[in-house]
N, C-alpha and C positions, 0 to 999 in steps of 0.2 A: 468577738476579737476585729480591733479594727484592720485595714489592707495589710501594713507594716506587719504588724505582728503576725497575719496569716503568711505571708508572702514569705518570713523568714522559715517559722514553722515545717512549712514545705520542702524550703532549701536545706536545713536541718534533714531531712527525713529523704531527701534526696540523696546527699551527702551518706548516709546509712547505709543505705541499697548500693549506693558504689563505691563504697570503704567496704564493704561486705568482700566482694569479690577483688578485689583490690587484695588483700587480706590471705583472699585463699589460694587466689592466683602469683602474687608479689612477696608476700608475707609469709606470717606464722598462719597455718591454716586455725588454730589450737585459738590463736587472738581473737576469731571473730566472735567468739563467746561473750568479750568485754562491749561488744555491740547490743548486747542484749539485757533485759532488765533480769534480776535476780532467778524470776521463777519463766525466765522466757522458754519459748518452745518452735519447735521447729519440725516441722510433719512433710510425710509423705502419702497422701493418701492410699495412694493405689497399689504400694504394698506393707501397709500398715505400720509405715517407720514411725515413730515416735520421738522426738528425743525433746527432754522435761527439765529446766532447769541451765543453771550457768556451768558448773560442773561438770553435767553428761553434754553440753553443749560441745564443751573444753575439750574431753579425750572424745568424742565422736569425732568431729572435726581436724582432730590432732592424731587422729589414727591412719589418716591417708597417707597413702605411699609414699616417702621422701625421693622415688624415683619419678613420681607423674610432675607431669608436664601442661599446662591447662593455661586457655587463655578466654575469657568469657565476656563477651558485647551485652549490653545492656541496651535497652531500647523501650519506647513507649513508657518513658517513666508515669506514672499518672497520681499527684499524690492529693486525696481531697483529705483537708482538714474537719476532726467533726466536732472538737470544742475546744477548748486552751489548754488541754492535758493530754487529748486523742486526735489520734489519726491512723490513714487504712490507706495502701498504695497498691496497683498495680503495675508491673512491670513485665518485659520481656525479656529474656534473654536464650542468647547461644554461647553452645559451650563446644571448643576446642580441646583435646586430650589425648597424651600417650600415655601410658607407664613403661617405665624400665627406660626413661632418658640420661643419657649419658652426655649429654652436650652436641652442638651444632646444629643445624636445624635440616628439621622433619620436615620430608614432605607434607605439602597441604593436602588434604581429602577431606571428605563431606565432614558438617561438624557430630560430634557426638550427642550432643545433647540441643532441643529447641521447645524455648516452654514458657510458661510465666509465673512468678510472684506473687502470692497475696500476701501482703504485710498489713499487722496493728501495730502501730508505738503509740509506748507511754512516755507523757514529758516528768519525769520527778527532779525535782531540785535543779530546773532550770535548762535541765539537759536532755535532748529526745534519746530513747534506745526502745530497740524492735522490742515490741513483746510477744510477738509470734511471728512465722514465718513460714506460710504453707507453699510446697512446689506442684506444680503440677506440669505433666511432663508427656504429653503428646506426640513428641519423636525422641523418639531415643536409640541407643544402640550399643555394643561391646564397647568398653576403650581399648582400643588398640594399642598394639608392642609395636614400637622401632624396627623396620625387619620384618614380620610377620603381617603374611597377608592377612587384609578384613576377610572375615566371614562372610 
């Protein structure tokens, strides 16, 4: 790949990473399924969670509580293009989240999660998509509810 093709591939993959969290936080969570290949996979090895295929991903992410307020911050995004049609990435995330949100400002507390994702990407028909996303979560706590003290 020439340098410009590599740069465009890296940017397309970075954009998928950011689009994923924007859809979860500000859009329709089930729509993240469209960012994956038809046989895409989301996994969390810690508890053996494995979601395979776009339909299952749509159901899984669409099952988030309707009253959940979340904001994720992504950083340290490093995309490595491995071929003209494949890439991989590592990115860090911090999640602030509450359930039972009814509007207004929620007092800021510590993050609910801090971890990183390991992603693989495939390019098909000129479009980059997530082939797999693996969650690594070394810091986590239960999602609080407003006006309920945290444990």
